[in-house]
C-alpha positions as a Markdown table, in Angstrom:
| # | Residue | x | y | z |
|---|---|---|---|---|
| 1 | Met | 153.9 | 91.8 | 93.9 |
| 2 | Val | 153.6 | 91.9 | 89.9 |
| 3 | Val | 151.5 | 88.7 | 89.9 |
| 4 | Leu | 148.9 | 90.6 | 92.6 |
| 5 | Thr | 149.0 | 93.4 | 90.5 |
| 6 | Gly | 148.2 | 91.7 | 87.7 |
| 7 | Ile | 145.2 | 89.3 | 88.5 |
| 8 | Glu | 143.4 | 93.1 | 89.8 |
| 9 | Trp | 144.1 | 94.9 | 87.0 |
| 10 | Ile | 142.5 | 91.9 | 84.6 |
| 11 | Val | 139.3 | 91.1 | 87.1 |
| 12 | Leu | 138.5 | 95.0 | 87.1 |
| 13 | Trp | 139.4 | 94.9 | 82.9 |
| 14 | Gly | 136.7 | 92.3 | 83.1 |
| 15 | Val | 134.3 | 94.1 | 85.5 |
| 16 | Arg | 134.6 | 97.4 | 83.1 |
| 17 | Lys | 133.5 | 95.0 | 80.1 |
| 18 | Ser | 130.3 | 93.3 | 81.7 |
| 19 | His | 127.2 | 92.7 | 81.0 |
| 20 | Tyr | 125.9 | 91.9 | 83.9 |
| 21 | Ser | 123.3 | 93.5 | 86.0 |
| 22 | His | 124.2 | 96.9 | 87.5 |
| 23 | Tyr | 127.3 | 96.9 | 87.4 |
| 24 | Tyr | 126.3 | 97.0 | 83.2 |
| 25 | Lys | 124.7 | 100.1 | 83.8 |
| 26 | Val | 127.7 | 101.9 | 85.5 |
| 27 | Asn | 130.0 | 100.9 | 83.0 |
| 28 | Gln | 127.6 | 102.1 | 79.9 |
| 29 | Ile | 127.6 | 105.9 | 81.3 |
| 30 | Ala | 131.3 | 105.6 | 82.2 |
| 31 | Ser | 132.9 | 104.2 | 78.8 |
| 32 | His | 130.2 | 106.2 | 77.4 |
| 33 | Glu | 128.7 | 103.7 | 75.5 |
| 34 | Thr | 124.8 | 105.1 | 75.5 |
| 35 | Asp | 123.7 | 108.0 | 74.8 |
| 36 | Pro | 120.3 | 107.8 | 75.1 |
| 37 | Gln | 117.4 | 110.7 | 74.6 |
| 38 | Ile | 115.5 | 110.7 | 77.5 |
| 39 | Ala | 117.7 | 109.3 | 80.8 |
| 40 | Cys | 116.4 | 107.7 | 83.4 |
| 41 | Phe | 117.6 | 107.9 | 87.3 |
| 42 | Gly | 116.5 | 106.6 | 90.9 |
| 43 | Ser | 116.9 | 103.4 | 93.3 |
| 44 | Ser | 114.8 | 100.8 | 93.0 |
| 45 | Val | 111.6 | 102.8 | 93.2 |
| 46 | Gly | 112.7 | 103.8 | 89.5 |
| 47 | Glu | 114.2 | 101.0 | 88.2 |
| 48 | Val | 111.2 | 99.1 | 88.7 |
| 49 | Ser | 108.5 | 101.8 | 87.3 |
| 50 | Leu | 110.1 | 103.0 | 84.0 |
| 51 | Asn | 109.1 | 100.5 | 81.5 |
| 52 | Thr | 111.3 | 101.7 | 78.8 |
| 53 | Thr | 109.8 | 100.2 | 76.5 |
| 54 | Leu | 106.3 | 102.0 | 77.2 |
| 55 | Leu | 107.8 | 105.4 | 77.5 |
| 56 | Glu | 109.5 | 104.7 | 73.8 |
| 57 | Asn | 106.5 | 103.8 | 72.4 |
| 58 | Glu | 105.0 | 106.8 | 73.9 |
| 59 | Thr | 107.4 | 109.0 | 73.2 |
| 60 | Gly | 109.4 | 108.2 | 70.2 |
| 61 | Phe | 112.3 | 108.9 | 72.1 |
| 62 | Ser | 115.5 | 106.3 | 72.9 |
| 63 | Val | 115.3 | 106.2 | 76.5 |
| 64 | Tyr | 117.6 | 103.9 | 78.9 |
| 65 | Asn | 116.5 | 103.3 | 82.7 |
| 66 | Phe | 120.2 | 104.3 | 84.6 |
| 67 | Ser | 118.5 | 103.3 | 88.1 |
| 68 | Leu | 120.2 | 101.0 | 90.5 |
| 69 | Asp | 118.9 | 99.9 | 93.6 |
| 70 | Gly | 119.0 | 101.3 | 97.2 |
| 71 | Thr | 120.6 | 103.7 | 95.9 |
| 72 | Arg | 120.5 | 107.8 | 97.1 |
| 73 | Phe | 120.8 | 110.7 | 95.0 |
| 74 | Arg | 124.1 | 111.6 | 96.3 |
| 75 | Gln | 125.9 | 108.1 | 95.2 |
| 76 | Tyr | 124.5 | 108.0 | 91.8 |
| 77 | Asn | 124.9 | 112.2 | 91.4 |
| 78 | Gly | 128.6 | 111.0 | 89.2 |
| 79 | Leu | 127.0 | 109.1 | 87.2 |
| 80 | Ile | 124.6 | 111.9 | 86.3 |
| 81 | Gln | 127.7 | 114.8 | 85.7 |
| 82 | Glu | 129.6 | 112.0 | 83.4 |
| 83 | Leu | 126.4 | 111.6 | 81.2 |
| 84 | Asn | 125.9 | 115.3 | 81.3 |
| 85 | Asp | 129.5 | 115.5 | 80.3 |
| 86 | Tyr | 130.1 | 113.7 | 77.3 |
| 87 | Ser | 126.1 | 113.0 | 76.0 |
| 88 | Val | 125.0 | 115.0 | 72.9 |
| 89 | Asn | 121.8 | 113.2 | 72.1 |
| 90 | Cys | 119.8 | 113.6 | 75.7 |
| 91 | Lys | 116.7 | 116.2 | 76.1 |
| 92 | Leu | 115.4 | 114.9 | 79.4 |
| 93 | Val | 117.0 | 113.7 | 83.0 |
| 94 | Ile | 113.9 | 111.8 | 84.7 |
| 95 | Met | 114.8 | 111.5 | 88.6 |
| 96 | Ala | 112.9 | 108.8 | 90.1 |
| 97 | Glu | 112.5 | 110.1 | 93.8 |
| 98 | Thr | 111.5 | 108.5 | 97.1 |
| 99 | Phe | 110.8 | 110.0 | 100.6 |
| 100 | Phe | 114.5 | 109.3 | 101.8 |
| 101 | Ser | 116.1 | 110.9 | 98.9 |
| 102 | Leu | 117.1 | 113.8 | 100.4 |
| 103 | Ser | 118.8 | 112.3 | 103.0 |
| 104 | Ser | 121.6 | 112.8 | 105.1 |
| 105 | Ile | 124.2 | 109.5 | 104.1 |
| 106 | Asp | 126.9 | 108.2 | 105.1 |
| 107 | Gln | 127.4 | 105.3 | 104.3 |
| 108 | Leu | 127.9 | 103.8 | 100.4 |
| 109 | Thr | 125.6 | 100.9 | 98.8 |
| 110 | Glu | 127.0 | 98.6 | 96.9 |
| 111 | Pro | 130.5 | 100.3 | 96.6 |
| 112 | Asp | 132.3 | 97.4 | 94.3 |
| 113 | Arg | 129.4 | 98.7 | 91.9 |
| 114 | Tyr | 131.6 | 101.7 | 91.3 |
| 115 | Ile | 135.4 | 100.2 | 91.9 |
| 116 | Ala | 136.0 | 99.9 | 87.9 |
| 117 | His | 135.9 | 103.3 | 87.5 |
| 118 | Leu | 137.1 | 105.1 | 90.3 |
| 119 | Asp | 139.8 | 106.5 | 87.9 |
| 120 | Asn | 136.2 | 108.5 | 86.9 |
| 121 | Asp | 136.6 | 112.0 | 88.7 |
| 122 | His | 132.7 | 112.1 | 88.5 |
| 123 | Ile | 132.3 | 109.2 | 90.2 |
| 124 | Tyr | 134.9 | 109.6 | 92.9 |
| 125 | Gln | 134.2 | 112.3 | 94.1 |
| 126 | Ser | 129.9 | 111.2 | 94.3 |
| 127 | Leu | 131.6 | 108.3 | 96.4 |
| 128 | His | 134.2 | 110.3 | 98.1 |
| 129 | Asp | 131.8 | 113.0 | 99.4 |
| 130 | Ile | 129.8 | 110.0 | 101.3 |
| 131 | Gln | 133.0 | 107.7 | 102.4 |
| 132 | Pro | 136.3 | 109.5 | 102.2 |
| 133 | Glu | 138.4 | 107.7 | 103.6 |
| 134 | Leu | 137.1 | 104.4 | 101.7 |
| 135 | Thr | 136.5 | 105.6 | 98.8 |
| 136 | Trp | 140.2 | 107.2 | 98.7 |
| 137 | Lys | 141.7 | 103.3 | 99.6 |
| 138 | Leu | 139.5 | 101.7 | 96.7 |
| 139 | Arg | 141.3 | 104.5 | 94.4 |
| 140 | Tyr | 145.2 | 104.2 | 95.6 |
| 141 | Val | 145.5 | 101.4 | 97.9 |
| 142 | Pro | 147.1 | 98.4 | 96.0 |
| 143 | Phe | 145.2 | 95.4 | 96.1 |
| 144 | Tyr | 142.2 | 97.6 | 98.4 |
| 145 | Lys | 139.4 | 96.5 | 95.9 |
| 146 | Phe | 140.2 | 92.8 | 97.0 |
| 147 | Ile | 138.9 | 93.6 | 100.3 |
| 148 | Val | 136.1 | 95.3 | 99.6 |
| 149 | Ala | 134.3 | 93.3 | 96.6 |
| 150 | Lys | 131.7 | 91.4 | 96.9 |
| 151 | Gln | 131.0 | 87.9 | 95.0 |
| 152 | Ser | 129.1 | 89.4 | 92.5 |
| 153 | Tyr | 132.2 | 91.6 | 91.5 |
| 154 | Tyr | 133.9 | 88.7 | 90.1 |
| 155 | Arg | 131.2 | 87.1 | 88.7 |
| 156 | Ala | 130.9 | 90.5 | 86.2 |
| 157 | Ser | 134.7 | 89.9 | 85.8 |
| 158 | Phe | 134.2 | 86.4 | 84.8 |
| 159 | Leu | 130.8 | 87.3 | 82.6 |
| 160 | Gly | 133.3 | 90.4 | 80.9 |
| 161 | Leu | 135.9 | 88.1 | 80.1 |
| 162 | Lys | 133.4 | 85.4 | 78.8 |
| 163 | Glu | 131.9 | 87.9 | 76.7 |
| 164 | Phe | 134.8 | 89.9 | 75.2 |
| 165 | Arg | 135.6 | 86.3 | 73.3 |
| 166 | Ala | 131.9 | 85.7 | 71.9 |
| 167 | Ala | 129.0 | 87.8 | 71.2 |
| 168 | Ala | 127.7 | 89.7 | 74.5 |
| 169 | Ser | 123.8 | 89.4 | 75.5 |
| 170 | Thr | 121.9 | 92.5 | 74.8 |
| 171 | Asp | 120.1 | 94.7 | 77.2 |
| 172 | Ser | 116.4 | 94.5 | 75.3 |
| 173 | Leu | 114.8 | 96.4 | 78.1 |
| 174 | Lys | 117.6 | 98.9 | 78.6 |
| 175 | Gly | 117.4 | 99.5 | 82.6 |
| 176 | Phe | 113.9 | 98.4 | 83.0 |
| 177 | Thr | 113.9 | 95.6 | 85.8 |
| 178 | Pro | 110.3 | 94.9 | 86.0 |
| 179 | Lys | 109.0 | 92.8 | 88.8 |
| 180 | Tyr | 106.2 | 90.0 | 88.4 |
| 181 | Lys | 105.4 | 90.1 | 91.9 |
| 182 | Glu | 101.8 | 90.0 | 93.3 |
| 183 | Trp | 100.9 | 92.5 | 97.1 |
| 184 | Glu | 102.8 | 90.5 | 99.6 |
| 185 | Ser | 99.4 | 89.7 | 102.1 |
| 186 | Asp | 101.2 | 90.3 | 105.5 |
| 187 | Leu | 102.2 | 93.8 | 105.1 |
| 188 | Asp | 98.3 | 94.5 | 105.5 |
| 189 | Ser | 98.8 | 93.6 | 108.9 |
| 190 | Leu | 102.2 | 95.6 | 108.5 |
| 191 | Asn | 100.8 | 98.3 | 107.7 |
| 192 | Lys | 98.6 | 98.7 | 110.5 |
| 193 | Asn | 101.0 | 98.3 | 113.2 |
| 194 | Ser | 103.9 | 99.7 | 112.2 |
| 195 | Pro | 105.0 | 103.9 | 113.8 |
| 196 | Pro | 105.5 | 106.3 | 111.0 |
| 197 | Ile | 108.7 | 106.2 | 108.7 |
| 198 | Asp | 111.2 | 109.3 | 110.3 |
| 199 | Ile | 112.1 | 111.1 | 107.3 |
| 200 | His | 114.6 | 114.1 | 107.1 |
| 201 | Val | 115.4 | 116.5 | 104.6 |
| 202 | Asp | 118.9 | 117.1 | 104.9 |
| 203 | Ser | 120.0 | 120.6 | 103.4 |
| 204 | Ala | 123.7 | 119.9 | 102.1 |
| 205 | Thr | 122.2 | 117.4 | 99.7 |
| 206 | Val | 119.7 | 119.2 | 98.9 |
| 207 | Gln | 122.0 | 122.3 | 97.8 |
| 208 | Ile | 124.1 | 119.0 | 95.5 |
| 209 | Tyr | 120.9 | 118.6 | 94.2 |
| 210 | Lys | 120.4 | 122.0 | 92.8 |
| 211 | Arg | 124.0 | 121.8 | 91.5 |
| 212 | Thr | 123.4 | 118.9 | 89.1 |
| 213 | Ile | 120.1 | 120.1 | 88.3 |
| 214 | Asp | 122.1 | 123.7 | 87.2 |
| 215 | Ala | 124.4 | 121.8 | 85.6 |
| 216 | Leu | 122.0 | 119.9 | 83.2 |
| 217 | Arg | 119.9 | 123.0 | 82.6 |
| 218 | Arg | 123.4 | 124.9 | 81.5 |
| 219 | Lys | 123.6 | 122.0 | 78.8 |
| 220 | Gly | 120.6 | 122.4 | 77.6 |
| 221 | Arg | 118.6 | 120.0 | 79.0 |
| 222 | Lys | 114.8 | 119.7 | 80.6 |
| 223 | Val | 114.7 | 118.1 | 84.5 |
| 224 | Leu | 111.2 | 116.4 | 85.6 |
| 225 | Ile | 111.4 | 115.1 | 88.8 |
| 226 | Ile | 109.1 | 112.7 | 89.6 |
| 227 | Ile | 107.8 | 110.4 | 93.0 |
| 228 | Pro | 106.0 | 107.0 | 91.6 |
| 229 | Pro | 102.9 | 105.8 | 93.1 |
| 230 | Ile | 103.3 | 105.1 | 96.8 |
| 231 | Gln | 100.3 | 102.3 | 98.0 |
| 232 | Ser | 98.0 | 104.1 | 99.6 |
| 233 | Asp | 98.1 | 102.1 | 102.9 |
| 234 | Gly | 102.0 | 102.4 | 103.2 |
| 235 | Leu | 102.0 | 106.6 | 102.5 |
| 236 | Lys | 99.4 | 106.9 | 105.5 |
| 237 | Leu | 103.7 | 105.9 | 107.3 |
| 238 | Leu | 105.1 | 108.6 | 105.5 |
| 239 | Pro | 103.5 | 111.6 | 106.4 |
| 240 | Gly | 107.5 | 113.2 | 106.3 |
| 241 | Leu | 106.7 | 113.0 | 103.2 |
| 242 | Ser | 105.0 | 116.1 | 101.8 |
| 243 | Ala | 108.9 | 117.6 | 103.4 |
| 244 | Val | 110.4 | 116.2 | 100.3 |
| 245 | Arg | 107.4 | 116.9 | 97.8 |
| 246 | Lys | 107.6 | 120.7 | 99.4 |
| 247 | Lys | 111.3 | 121.2 | 98.8 |
| 248 | Leu | 111.5 | 119.0 | 95.2 |
| 249 | Ala | 108.4 | 121.4 | 93.9 |
| 250 | Ser | 110.7 | 124.2 | 94.8 |
| 251 | Leu | 113.3 | 123.5 | 92.4 |
| 252 | Gln | 111.1 | 124.2 | 89.6 |
| 253 | Gly | 111.2 | 126.3 | 86.5 |
| 254 | Asn | 113.0 | 127.3 | 83.5 |
| 255 | Gly | 112.6 | 123.8 | 82.4 |
| 256 | Val | 112.4 | 121.8 | 85.7 |
| 257 | Tyr | 109.4 | 119.9 | 86.4 |
| 258 | Phe | 108.1 | 118.0 | 89.4 |
| 259 | Arg | 105.2 | 116.1 | 89.2 |
| 260 | Asp | 103.4 | 113.8 | 91.9 |
| 261 | Phe | 102.2 | 110.4 | 91.3 |
| 262 | Ser | 102.3 | 109.5 | 94.4 |
| 263 | Val | 98.6 | 110.0 | 95.3 |
| 264 | Ser | 96.8 | 108.5 | 92.3 |
| 265 | Asp | 94.1 | 106.4 | 91.5 |
| 266 | Ile | 97.0 | 103.6 | 90.9 |
| 267 | Ser | 98.1 | 104.3 | 94.4 |
| 268 | Leu | 94.4 | 102.9 | 95.7 |
| 269 | Asp | 94.5 | 99.1 | 93.7 |
| 270 | Lys | 97.1 | 96.9 | 95.5 |
| 271 | Arg | 97.2 | 95.1 | 92.5 |
| 272 | Tyr | 100.2 | 97.7 | 91.0 |
| 273 | Phe | 102.0 | 96.8 | 93.7 |
| 274 | Tyr | 105.0 | 93.9 | 95.1 |
| 275 | Asn | 104.9 | 96.2 | 98.4 |
| 276 | Asn | 104.4 | 100.0 | 99.9 |
| 277 | Ser | 107.2 | 101.8 | 97.6 |
| 278 | His | 107.4 | 99.6 | 94.5 |
| 279 | Val | 104.9 | 98.7 | 91.8 |
| 280 | Asn | 105.0 | 95.5 | 90.0 |
| 281 | Ser | 104.6 | 94.8 | 85.9 |
| 282 | Lys | 101.3 | 95.7 | 85.7 |
| 283 | Gly | 102.1 | 98.8 | 87.7 |
| 284 | Ala | 104.6 | 99.7 | 85.4 |
| 285 | Lys | 102.7 | 99.5 | 82.6 |
| 286 | Val | 100.1 | 101.4 | 84.3 |
| 287 | Phe | 102.2 | 104.3 | 85.6 |
| 288 | Ser | 104.8 | 104.5 | 82.3 |
| 289 | Glu | 101.9 | 104.9 | 80.0 |
| 290 | Arg | 100.6 | 107.5 | 81.9 |
| 291 | Leu | 104.3 | 109.2 | 82.3 |
| 292 | Gly | 104.8 | 109.5 | 78.7 |
| 293 | Leu | 101.8 | 111.3 | 78.1 |
| 294 | Val | 103.5 | 113.9 | 80.4 |
| 295 | Ile | 107.0 | 113.9 | 78.6 |
| 296 | Asp | 104.8 | 114.6 | 75.3 |
| 297 | Ser | 104.0 | 117.5 | 76.6 |
| 298 | Leu | 107.5 | 118.9 | 77.9 |
| 299 | Val | 109.4 | 117.6 | 75.7 |
| 300 | Ser | 107.3 | 119.3 | 72.8 |
| 301 | Asn | 107.0 | 122.6 | 74.4 |
């Protein structure tokens, strides 16, 4: 028992110190290691589209992209709340949304990314709201982490322990993950033959979203909600996106802004995408330069 407890603690400590993949993004907030003037959140659509270097160049502010692939708002909500509690510098929070952002959720994505920080009440609560039994066990049942953790968790721990003894690598792109891919040609036929994607707006999720935005505004931060570009053929499969747009737009006011980039000239050019919802590095460049101008006007006002 004592040996296992020691191993569990060492593994967890290594993850907390790790600069590996998405574990590092969670560590950055949970350990209060970064405090950018502009903080970006979202799923993979934000991760691949928000070029932090270009945004910094365009706005003159420090930027970090905390977006986590495959992760919906309710799961990363705890990270937003934690940043909101400790941040001194943050002026603007960007929330990059997509068609599933306001849908209901009953299963966690990659929960082992958060295991090392389940003692953080904000992180714990956001996960507990989605999968209460699993989250409770991960926090309170000894060695249950070993059951849930994937290989990447142990890799993150190994690298964290290794980095502790040497100079850690730096995240020069500050969370941005460019995709050097071209449009997947087989998507053309798939788009023509696929039925529309069913989209639901969950009222409980909307209420949590509103509360989070209100909390950010009480700290004097502005909030910019965006829908990044969506390729025009793929957009035809999302007729229900209008309901998401309408709900996000209704949140505007008092320092909260909504900008919809899902339909634009970028959307018409497949050179800027590698699939329907995700821009490639070229698309991220064009989009981030455009977004930088929008941010400039919002922050200056």
